C-alpha positions as CSV (number, residue, x, y, z in Angstrom):
1,M,0.0,0.0,0.0
2,I,1.3,3.5,-0.9
3,A,0.7,6.2,1.8
4,G,-3.0,5.4,2.6
5,I,-4.1,4.2,-0.9
6,P,-5.9,0.9,-0.7
7,Q,-4.2,-2.0,-2.6
8,I,-7.4,-2.5,-4.7
9,T,-7.2,1.1,-5.9
10,L,-3.5,0.7,-6.9
11,E,-4.3,-2.6,-8.7
12,K,-7.1,-0.9,-10.7
13,R,-4.8,2.0,-11.6
14,Y,-2.1,-0.3,-12.8
15,L,-4.5,-2.5,-14.9
16,S,-6.2,0.5,-16.5
17,S,-2.7,1.8,-17.6
18,L,-2.1,-1.3,-19.7
19,K,-2.9,-1.5,-23.4
20,D,-6.1,-3.4,-24.3
21,G,-5.4,-7.1,-24.8
22,T,-2.3,-7.1,-22.6
23,R,-2.0,-10.5,-20.8
24,V,-1.5,-10.4,-17.1
25,S,-1.4,-12.8,-14.3
26,K,-2.1,-12.4,-10.6
27,E,-0.5,-14.5,-7.8
28,I,-1.8,-14.6,-4.3
29,K,0.1,-16.5,-1.7
30,P,0.6,-16.3,2.0
31,I,3.7,-14.4,3.2
32,R,5.9,-16.8,5.2
33,E,7.1,-15.3,8.3
34,S,10.7,-15.8,9.3
35,K,11.4,-17.9,12.3
36,T,10.9,-16.2,15.6
37,H,13.6,-15.5,18.2
38,Q,11.6,-17.7,20.5
39,Q,11.9,-20.7,18.2
40,V,15.6,-20.3,18.0
41,K,15.8,-20.1,21.8
42,T,13.6,-23.2,21.9
43,I,16.0,-25.3,20.0
44,F,18.9,-24.3,22.1
45,G,17.2,-23.6,25.4
46,L,14.8,-26.6,25.4
47,V,15.8,-29.3,23.0
48,I,19.6,-29.0,23.2
49,M,19.9,-28.3,27.0
50,N,17.2,-30.9,27.9
51,A,18.8,-33.5,25.7
52,L,22.3,-32.7,27.1
53,Q,21.0,-33.1,30.6
54,Q,19.3,-36.4,29.8
55,F,22.5,-37.7,28.1
56,E,24.6,-36.7,31.1
57,D,22.2,-38.3,33.6
58,R,22.4,-41.6,31.7
59,G,26.1,-41.5,31.0
60,I,25.7,-41.4,27.3
61,G,28.7,-39.9,25.5
62,T,29.9,-39.2,22.0
63,D,31.0,-42.8,21.6
64,E,27.4,-44.0,21.8
65,I,26.0,-41.3,19.5
66,L,28.8,-42.1,16.9
67,H,28.3,-45.9,17.4
68,L,32.0,-46.4,18.3
69,E,33.1,-49.7,19.7
70,I,35.8,-48.2,22.0
71,P,34.5,-45.7,24.6
72,T,35.9,-42.2,24.2
73,G,35.0,-40.9,27.6
74,N,33.9,-37.6,25.9
75,A,30.7,-36.0,27.0
76,I,28.2,-34.7,24.4
77,T,28.6,-30.9,24.1
78,M,26.2,-28.3,22.9
79,G,28.1,-27.8,19.7
80,F,28.4,-31.5,19.0
81,L,24.7,-32.1,19.5
82,K,23.7,-29.1,17.4
83,E,25.9,-30.3,14.5
84,Y,24.6,-33.9,14.9
85,L,21.0,-32.8,14.8
86,Y,21.6,-30.7,11.6
87,A,23.2,-33.8,10.1
88,V,20.4,-36.2,10.9
89,C,17.5,-33.7,10.6
90,P,18.7,-31.5,7.7
91,M,16.7,-28.4,6.6
92,H,16.7,-27.1,3.0
93,N,15.6,-23.9,1.4
94,E,13.5,-23.7,-1.7
95,D,16.6,-24.1,-3.9
96,G,17.4,-27.4,-2.1
97,K,20.5,-26.0,-0.3
98,R,21.0,-27.0,3.3
99,I,20.3,-24.3,5.9
100,T,20.4,-23.8,9.6
101,L,18.1,-22.1,12.1
102,S,20.1,-18.9,11.7
103,H,19.9,-18.8,7.9
104,K,17.8,-16.1,6.3
105,D,15.7,-18.7,4.4
106,C,14.7,-20.5,7.6
107,T,11.0,-19.9,8.0
108,T,8.8,-20.3,11.1
109,K,7.5,-23.6,9.6
110,S,10.9,-25.0,8.7
111,A,12.2,-24.1,12.2
112,H,9.3,-25.8,13.8
113,D,9.7,-28.9,11.5
114,F,13.4,-29.1,12.5
115,I,12.5,-28.9,16.2
116,D,9.9,-31.6,15.7
117,A,12.3,-33.8,13.7
118,S,15.0,-33.3,16.3
119,R,12.7,-34.2,19.2
120,N,11.4,-37.3,17.3
121,H,14.9,-38.5,16.5
122,L,16.1,-38.1,20.1
123,A,13.1,-39.9,21.3
124,T,13.3,-42.9,18.9
125,Q,17.1,-43.3,18.9
126,Y,18.0,-42.5,22.5
127,Q,14.7,-42.4,24.5
128,V,15.3,-38.7,25.2
129,Y,11.9,-37.1,25.5
130,I,11.5,-33.3,25.1
131,A,8.0,-31.8,25.9
132,D,6.3,-29.6,23.3
133,P,6.8,-26.0,24.5
134,D,3.6,-24.8,22.8
135,P,1.1,-27.5,21.6
136,N,-1.0,-24.7,20.0
137,W,1.7,-23.2,17.8
138,N,-0.2,-23.7,14.6
139,K,-3.5,-22.3,15.9
140,K,-2.2,-18.7,16.4
141,D,-2.9,-15.9,14.0
């Protein structure tokens, strides 16, 4: 909208400026919001920290995550777990390139899908259960 002029008025002005017989197309699609700061905090503050605590409580280290036969004695760190989750639950932009939560192409939906995939992977592979921080995330305006 330009300074108080309704969009429909602008559209009519533009269409009336075209020559008769000019072919046009109109596309209407929802605007995808970027991920919120809260979602990024959720992956680090909830999923990562909760998983780290559960791994530590159960004595699970990098050797178990990497399926090594010889114990390493190395604890799982935040950086390790973050990279691991990006590897096993990758996100891609519309061009098919891999992205992370901090990438400009990461949308609210892709951030949520990544968090869900991470939670599901941790639950099925390591019995690490992370509660949903907001079960009504998709019912908000």
